[in-house]
N, CA, C and O atoms as CSV, one atom per row, in Angstrom:
chain,resi,resn,atom,element,x,y,z
A,1,MET,N,N,-8.144,-9.955,13.513
A,1,MET,CA,C,-7.963,-8.685,12.837
A,1,MET,C,C,-9.002,-8.596,11.714
A,1,MET,O,O,-9.261,-9.574,11.013
A,2,LYS,N,N,-9.577,-7.434,11.561
A,2,LYS,CA,C,-10.600,-7.232,10.530
A,2,LYS,C,C,-9.957,-6.737,9.241
A,2,LYS,O,O,-9.056,-5.899,9.248
A,3,VAL,N,N,-10.450,-7.285,8.140
A,3,VAL,CA,C,-9.972,-6.896,6.814
A,3,VAL,C,C,-11.191,-6.608,5.949
A,3,VAL,O,O,-12.182,-7.338,5.985
A,4,ARG,N,N,-11.105,-5.542,5.179
A,4,ARG,CA,C,-12.193,-5.173,4.259
A,4,ARG,C,C,-11.653,-5.262,2.835
A,4,ARG,O,O,-10.654,-4.627,2.497
A,5,VAL,N,N,-12.325,-6.057,2.007
A,5,VAL,CA,C,-11.972,-6.182,0.589
A,5,VAL,C,C,-13.103,-5.536,-0.208
A,5,VAL,O,O,-14.255,-5.964,-0.131
A,6,THR,N,N,-12.760,-4.505,-0.970
A,6,THR,CA,C,-13.736,-3.808,-1.796
A,6,THR,C,C,-13.506,-4.207,-3.247
A,6,THR,O,O,-12.410,-4.032,-3.780
A,7,VAL,N,N,-14.535,-4.738,-3.879
A,7,VAL,CA,C,-14.446,-5.223,-5.254
A,7,VAL,C,C,-15.357,-4.362,-6.124
A,7,VAL,O,O,-16.515,-4.125,-5.781
A,8,SER,N,N,-14.824,-3.896,-7.251
A,8,SER,CA,C,-15.624,-3.086,-8.174
A,8,SER,C,C,-15.279,-3.460,-9.609
A,8,SER,O,O,-14.192,-3.960,-9.897
A,9,LEU,N,N,-16.222,-3.207,-10.493
A,9,LEU,CA,C,-15.985,-3.487,-11.904
A,9,LEU,C,C,-14.936,-2.524,-12.465
A,9,LEU,O,O,-14.891,-1.354,-12.088
A,10,LYS,N,N,-14.111,-3.022,-13.351
A,10,LYS,CA,C,-13.119,-2.169,-14.004
A,10,LYS,C,C,-13.813,-1.158,-14.901
A,10,LYS,O,O,-14.922,-1.387,-15.383
A,11,GLU,N,N,-13.132,-0.027,-15.116
A,11,GLU,CA,C,-13.645,0.967,-16.055
A,11,GLU,C,C,-13.826,0.310,-17.417
A,11,GLU,O,O,-12.985,-0.482,-17.843
A,12,GLY,N,N,-14.907,0.632,-18.091
A,12,GLY,CA,C,-15.161,0.082,-19.415
A,12,GLY,C,C,-15.982,-1.193,-19.411
A,12,GLY,O,O,-16.488,-1.606,-20.454
A,13,VAL,N,N,-16.123,-1.830,-18.242
A,13,VAL,CA,C,-16.942,-3.035,-18.144
A,13,VAL,C,C,-18.382,-2.588,-17.908
A,13,VAL,O,O,-18.648,-1.791,-17.009
A,14,LEU,N,N,-19.301,-3.097,-18.708
A,14,LEU,CA,C,-20.707,-2.734,-18.564
A,14,LEU,C,C,-21.238,-3.151,-17.196
A,14,LEU,O,O,-20.903,-4.218,-16.683
A,15,ASP,N,N,-22.068,-2.293,-16.619
A,15,ASP,CA,C,-22.644,-2.536,-15.298
A,15,ASP,C,C,-24.165,-2.403,-15.387
A,15,ASP,O,O,-24.702,-1.342,-15.068
A,16,PRO,N,N,-24.871,-3.450,-15.811
A,16,PRO,CA,C,-26.321,-3.353,-15.974
A,16,PRO,C,C,-27.049,-3.056,-14.658
A,16,PRO,O,O,-28.059,-2.352,-14.660
A,17,GLN,N,N,-26.558,-3.574,-13.557
A,17,GLN,CA,C,-27.186,-3.291,-12.269
A,17,GLN,C,C,-27.032,-1.809,-11.920
A,17,GLN,O,O,-27.974,-1.183,-11.434
A,18,GLY,N,N,-25.860,-1.256,-12.164
A,18,GLY,CA,C,-25.643,0.172,-11.938
A,18,GLY,C,C,-26.531,1.023,-12.825
A,18,GLY,O,O,-27.081,2.029,-12.377
A,19,LYS,N,N,-26.677,0.619,-14.099
A,19,LYS,CA,C,-27.558,1.346,-15.020
A,19,LYS,C,C,-29.003,1.335,-14.521
A,19,LYS,O,O,-29.684,2.359,-14.569
A,20,ALA,N,N,-29.469,0.183,-14.043
A,20,ALA,CA,C,-30.842,0.071,-13.544
A,20,ALA,C,C,-31.046,0.957,-12.315
A,20,ALA,O,O,-32.080,1.615,-12.189
A,21,ILE,N,N,-30.081,0.977,-11.423
A,21,ILE,CA,C,-30.187,1.823,-10.232
A,21,ILE,C,C,-30.164,3.292,-10.634
A,21,ILE,O,O,-30.940,4.091,-10.111
A,22,GLY,N,N,-29.286,3.648,-11.551
A,22,GLY,CA,C,-29.226,5.029,-12.033
A,22,GLY,C,C,-30.547,5.471,-12.644
A,22,GLY,O,O,-31.025,6.575,-12.385
A,23,HIS,N,N,-31.132,4.599,-13.457
A,23,HIS,CA,C,-32.426,4.915,-14.067
A,23,HIS,C,C,-33.498,5.103,-12.996
A,23,HIS,O,O,-34.275,6.056,-13.050
A,24,ALA,N,N,-33.536,4.195,-12.026
A,24,ALA,CA,C,-34.535,4.286,-10.955
A,24,ALA,C,C,-34.363,5.575,-10.150
A,24,ALA,O,O,-35.352,6.191,-9.756
A,25,LEU,N,N,-33.129,5.983,-9.905
A,25,LEU,CA,C,-32.896,7.231,-9.174
A,25,LEU,C,C,-33.408,8.434,-9.961
A,25,LEU,O,O,-33.955,9.372,-9.381
A,26,HIS,N,N,-33.231,8.407,-11.279
A,26,HIS,CA,C,-33.760,9.498,-12.100
A,26,HIS,C,C,-35.286,9.517,-12.073
A,26,HIS,O,O,-35.894,10.585,-12.006
A,27,VAL,N,N,-35.904,8.340,-12.125
A,27,VAL,CA,C,-37.368,8.251,-12.054
A,27,VAL,C,C,-37.859,8.791,-10.710
A,27,VAL,O,O,-38.924,9.404,-10.632
A,28,LEU,N,N,-37.078,8.560,-9.659
A,28,LEU,CA,C,-37.436,9.043,-8.326
A,28,LEU,C,C,-37.025,10.502,-8.102
A,28,LEU,O,O,-37.030,11.000,-6.977
A,29,GLU,N,N,-36.670,11.168,-9.196
A,29,GLU,CA,C,-36.352,12.595,-9.194
A,29,GLU,C,C,-35.064,12.932,-8.440
A,29,GLU,O,O,-35.026,13.851,-7.622
A,30,PHE,N,N,-34.011,12.164,-8.736
A,30,PHE,CA,C,-32.660,12.472,-8.292
A,30,PHE,C,C,-31.801,12.695,-9.544
A,30,PHE,O,O,-30.917,11.891,-9.838
A,31,PRO,N,N,-32.057,13.783,-10.279
A,31,PRO,CA,C,-31.390,13.995,-11.559
A,31,PRO,C,C,-29.895,14.318,-11.434
A,31,PRO,O,O,-29.165,14.263,-12.423
A,32,GLU,N,N,-29.443,14.651,-10.232
A,32,GLU,CA,C,-28.028,14.992,-10.060
A,32,GLU,C,C,-27.094,13.785,-10.157
A,32,GLU,O,O,-25.879,13.948,-10.266
A,33,VAL,N,N,-27.657,12.580,-10.119
A,33,VAL,CA,C,-26.838,11.365,-10.230
A,33,VAL,C,C,-26.407,11.200,-11.680
A,33,VAL,O,O,-27.241,11.074,-12.577
A,34,LYS,N,N,-25.097,11.201,-11.900
A,34,LYS,CA,C,-24.548,11.078,-13.258
A,34,LYS,C,C,-24.343,9.621,-13.660
A,34,LYS,O,O,-24.709,9.218,-14.765
A,35,GLU,N,N,-23.759,8.836,-12.763
A,35,GLU,CA,C,-23.449,7.443,-13.084
A,35,GLU,C,C,-23.462,6.631,-11.797
A,35,GLU,O,O,-23.120,7.136,-10.727
A,36,VAL,N,N,-23.858,5.372,-11.911
A,36,VAL,CA,C,-23.860,4.463,-10.768
A,36,VAL,C,C,-23.055,3.238,-11.157
A,36,VAL,O,O,-23.263,2.662,-12.225
A,37,ARG,N,N,-22.137,2.841,-10.290
A,37,ARG,CA,C,-21.372,1.608,-10.453
A,37,ARG,C,C,-21.598,0.785,-9.195
A,37,ARG,O,O,-21.470,1.300,-8.084
A,38,VAL,N,N,-21.932,-0.481,-9.361
A,38,VAL,CA,C,-22.212,-1.353,-8.232
A,38,VAL,C,C,-21.004,-2.240,-7.976
A,38,VAL,O,O,-20.392,-2.767,-8.905
A,39,GLY,N,N,-20.677,-2.394,-6.719
A,39,GLY,CA,C,-19.577,-3.262,-6.310
A,39,GLY,C,C,-19.990,-4.058,-5.090
A,39,GLY,O,O,-21.175,-4.171,-4.775
A,40,LYS,N,N,-19.004,-4.604,-4.410
A,40,LYS,CA,C,-19.308,-5.347,-3.189
A,40,LYS,C,C,-18.184,-5.130,-2.183
A,40,LYS,O,O,-17.033,-4.888,-2.545
A,41,VAL,N,N,-18.553,-5.224,-0.917
A,41,VAL,CA,C,-17.598,-5.126,0.175
A,41,VAL,C,C,-17.659,-6.439,0.934
A,41,VAL,O,O,-18.733,-6.889,1.332
A,42,ILE,N,N,-16.499,-7.048,1.131
A,42,ILE,CA,C,-16.403,-8.316,1.847
A,42,ILE,C,C,-15.573,-8.046,3.097
A,42,ILE,O,O,-14.434,-7.588,3.005
A,43,GLU,N,N,-16.144,-8.329,4.261
A,43,GLU,CA,C,-15.430,-8.130,5.518
A,43,GLU,C,C,-15.019,-9.480,6.071
A,43,GLU,O,O,-15.827,-10.402,6.179
A,44,LEU,N,N,-13.746,-9.577,6.418
A,44,LEU,CA,C,-13.175,-10.819,6.930
A,44,LEU,C,C,-12.648,-10.592,8.339
A,44,LEU,O,O,-12.110,-9.525,8.636
A,45,ASP,N,N,-12.796,-11.576,9.199
A,45,ASP,CA,C,-12.170,-11.572,10.512
A,45,ASP,C,C,-11.083,-12.637,10.433
A,45,ASP,O,O,-11.380,-13.828,10.339
A,46,VAL,N,N,-9.816,-12.205,10.472
A,46,VAL,CA,C,-8.689,-13.085,10.188
A,46,VAL,C,C,-7.780,-13.180,11.413
A,46,VAL,O,O,-7.525,-12.179,12.084
A,47,ASP,N,N,-7.293,-14.388,11.698
A,47,ASP,CA,C,-6.309,-14.549,12.764
A,47,ASP,C,C,-4.988,-13.931,12.333
A,47,ASP,O,O,-4.593,-14.032,11.171
A,48,GLY,N,N,-4.315,-13.297,13.269
A,48,GLY,CA,C,-3.002,-12.730,12.994
A,48,GLY,C,C,-2.862,-11.372,13.650
A,48,GLY,O,O,-3.846,-10.665,13.870
A,49,SER,N,N,-1.615,-11.016,13.963
A,49,SER,CA,C,-1.359,-9.728,14.607
A,49,SER,C,C,-0.474,-8.829,13.754
A,49,SER,O,O,-0.348,-7.637,14.032
A,50,ASP,N,N,0.137,-9.390,12.721
A,50,ASP,CA,C,0.990,-8.608,11.816
A,50,ASP,C,C,0.132,-8.094,10.660
A,50,ASP,O,O,-0.276,-8.865,9.791
A,51,ALA,N,N,-0.137,-6.790,10.655
A,51,ALA,CA,C,-1.038,-6.198,9.661
A,51,ALA,C,C,-0.557,-6.434,8.238
A,51,ALA,O,O,-1.367,-6.696,7.349
A,52,ALA,N,N,0.749,-6.345,8.007
A,52,ALA,CA,C,1.271,-6.538,6.649
A,52,ALA,C,C,1.048,-7.972,6.173
A,52,ALA,O,O,0.694,-8.192,5.015
A,53,ALA,N,N,1.251,-8.942,7.054
A,53,ALA,CA,C,1.048,-10.347,6.684
A,53,ALA,C,C,-0.431,-10.638,6.445
A,53,ALA,O,O,-0.784,-11.360,5.513
A,54,VAL,N,N,-1.291,-10.074,7.286
A,54,VAL,CA,C,-2.734,-10.272,7.117
A,54,VAL,C,C,-3.187,-9.649,5.804
A,54,VAL,O,O,-3.980,-10.248,5.078
A,55,GLU,N,N,-2.695,-8.460,5.493
A,55,GLU,CA,C,-3.050,-7.807,4.222
A,55,GLU,C,C,-2.585,-8.629,3.028
A,55,GLU,O,O,-3.307,-8.747,2.038
A,56,ALA,N,N,-1.385,-9.197,3.110
A,56,ALA,CA,C,-0.863,-10.024,2.017
A,56,ALA,C,C,-1.726,-11.272,1.820
A,56,ALA,O,O,-2.013,-11.657,0.686
A,57,ARG,N,N,-2.137,-11.901,2.919
A,57,ARG,CA,C,-2.991,-13.092,2.806
A,57,ARG,C,C,-4.360,-12.728,2.216
A,57,ARG,O,O,-4.890,-13.456,1.378
A,58,ALA,N,N,-4.924,-11.608,2.653
A,58,ALA,CA,C,-6.223,-11.179,2.135
A,58,ALA,C,C,-6.126,-10.837,0.648
A,58,ALA,O,O,-7.072,-11.062,-0.107
A,59,THR,N,N,-4.996,-10.300,0.236
A,59,THR,CA,C,-4.779,-10.019,-1.182
A,59,THR,C,C,-4.788,-11.322,-1.980
A,59,THR,O,O,-5.372,-11.384,-3.062
A,60,GLU,N,N,-4.152,-12.347,-1.456
A,60,GLU,CA,C,-4.164,-13.652,-2.130
A,60,GLU,C,C,-5.584,-14.219,-2.194
A,60,GLU,O,O,-5.979,-14.800,-3.205
A,61,MET,N,N,-6.349,-14.049,-1.111
A,61,MET,CA,C,-7.749,-14.505,-1.103
A,61,MET,C,C,-8.542,-13.798,-2.201
A,61,MET,O,O,-9.328,-14.418,-2.917
A,62,ALA,N,N,-8.320,-12.490,-2.317
A,62,ALA,CA,C,-9.031,-11.717,-3.337
A,62,ALA,C,C,-8.654,-12.184,-4.734
A,62,ALA,O,O,-9.520,-12.329,-5.597
A,63,LYS,N,N,-7.376,-12.418,-4.960
A,63,LYS,CA,C,-6.914,-12.857,-6.283
A,63,LYS,C,C,-7.443,-14.237,-6.644
A,63,LYS,O,O,-7.783,-14.490,-7.800
A,64,GLN,N,N,-7.516,-15.130,-5.663
A,64,GLN,CA,C,-7.907,-16.507,-5.952
A,64,GLN,C,C,-9.415,-16.735,-5.949
A,64,GLN,O,O,-9.902,-17.632,-6.638
A,65,LEU,N,N,-10.172,-15.925,-5.172
A,65,LEU,CA,C,-11.593,-16.233,-5.029
A,65,LEU,C,C,-12.515,-15.019,-5.030
A,65,LEU,O,O,-13.561,-15.040,-5.679
A,66,LEU,N,N,-12.149,-13.985,-4.328
A,66,LEU,CA,C,-13.101,-12.905,-4.055
A,66,LEU,C,C,-13.344,-11.976,-5.230
A,66,LEU,O,O,-14.413,-11.373,-5.325
A,67,ALA,N,N,-12.371,-11.848,-6.128
A,67,ALA,CA,C,-12.508,-10.942,-7.277
A,67,ALA,C,C,-12.146,-11.686,-8.557
A,67,ALA,O,O,-11.272,-12.553,-8.566
A,68,ASN,N,N,-12.827,-11.332,-9.620
A,68,ASN,CA,C,-12.491,-11.826,-10.953
A,68,ASN,C,C,-11.627,-10.751,-11.603
A,68,ASN,O,O,-12.143,-9.756,-12.113
A,69,GLU,N,N,-10.321,-10.952,-11.584
A,69,GLU,CA,C,-9.397,-9.907,-12.023
A,69,GLU,C,C,-9.511,-9.559,-13.508
A,69,GLU,O,O,-8.955,-8.551,-13.946
A,70,VAL,N,N,-10.209,-10.361,-14.275
A,70,VAL,CA,C,-10.416,-10.039,-15.687
A,70,VAL,C,C,-11.328,-8.822,-15.817
A,70,VAL,O,O,-11.101,-7.954,-16.660
A,71,ILE,N,N,-12.359,-8.765,-14.978
A,71,ILE,CA,C,-13.336,-7.674,-15.094
A,71,ILE,C,C,-13.465,-6.818,-13.838
A,71,ILE,O,O,-14.186,-5.821,-13.844
A,72,GLU,N,N,-12.773,-7.197,-12.752
A,72,GLU,CA,C,-12.931,-6.470,-11.495
A,72,GLU,C,C,-11.592,-6.011,-10.927
A,72,GLU,O,O,-10.565,-6.667,-11.104
A,73,ASP,N,N,-11.627,-4.875,-10.245
A,73,ASP,CA,C,-10.514,-4.386,-9.438
A,73,ASP,C,C,-10.870,-4.632,-7.990
A,73,ASP,O,O,-12.045,-4.772,-7.650
A,74,PHE,N,N,-9.852,-4.687,-7.126
A,74,PHE,CA,C,-10.134,-4.825,-5.708
A,74,PHE,C,C,-9.122,-4.043,-4.884
A,74,PHE,O,O,-8.010,-3.757,-5.328
A,75,ALA,N,N,-9.542,-3.710,-3.678
A,75,ALA,CA,C,-8.665,-3.029,-2.719
A,75,ALA,C,C,-8.804,-3.756,-1.393
A,75,ALA,O,O,-9.904,-4.129,-0.986
A,76,VAL,N,N,-7.675,-3.951,-0.725
A,76,VAL,CA,C,-7.655,-4.625,0.570
A,76,VAL,C,C,-7.265,-3.607,1.638
A,76,VAL,O,O,-6.297,-2.866,1.474
A,77,GLU,N,N,-8.019,-3.577,2.722
A,77,GLU,CA,C,-7.773,-2.627,3.799
A,77,GLU,C,C,-7.847,-3.352,5.130
A,77,GLU,O,O,-8.856,-3.989,5.436
A,78,VAL,N,N,-6.787,-3.262,5.927
A,78,VAL,CA,C,-6.813,-3.787,7.287
A,78,VAL,C,C,-7.484,-2.732,8.147
A,78,VAL,O,O,-7.035,-1.587,8.195
A,79,VAL,N,N,-8.567,-3.118,8.833
A,79,VAL,CA,C,-9.349,-2.189,9.632
A,79,VAL,C,C,-8.843,-2.248,11.071
A,79,VAL,O,O,-8.809,-3.314,11.684
A,80,LYS,N,N,-8.459,-1.118,11.587
A,80,LYS,CA,C,-7.897,-1.109,12.949
A,80,LYS,C,C,-8.957,-0.830,13.965
A,80,LYS,O,O,-8.670,-0.784,15.161
């Protein structure tokens, strides 16, 4: 079963990579971009047929390793 974990910085946490991308987009004449926040998507292929159990395990993986909950939020999605 495929699982997608999306990790992003919490609101209020500085994002220097996002700032650099935003600046570069403005230099490249994309002035409509207001703000850029950079995150990551982690795709897992997990054994199991019970979507709720797989989602719970992936949530534990995110809490223990994939996301730093002090500065990051995450969302877990079972992909059908």
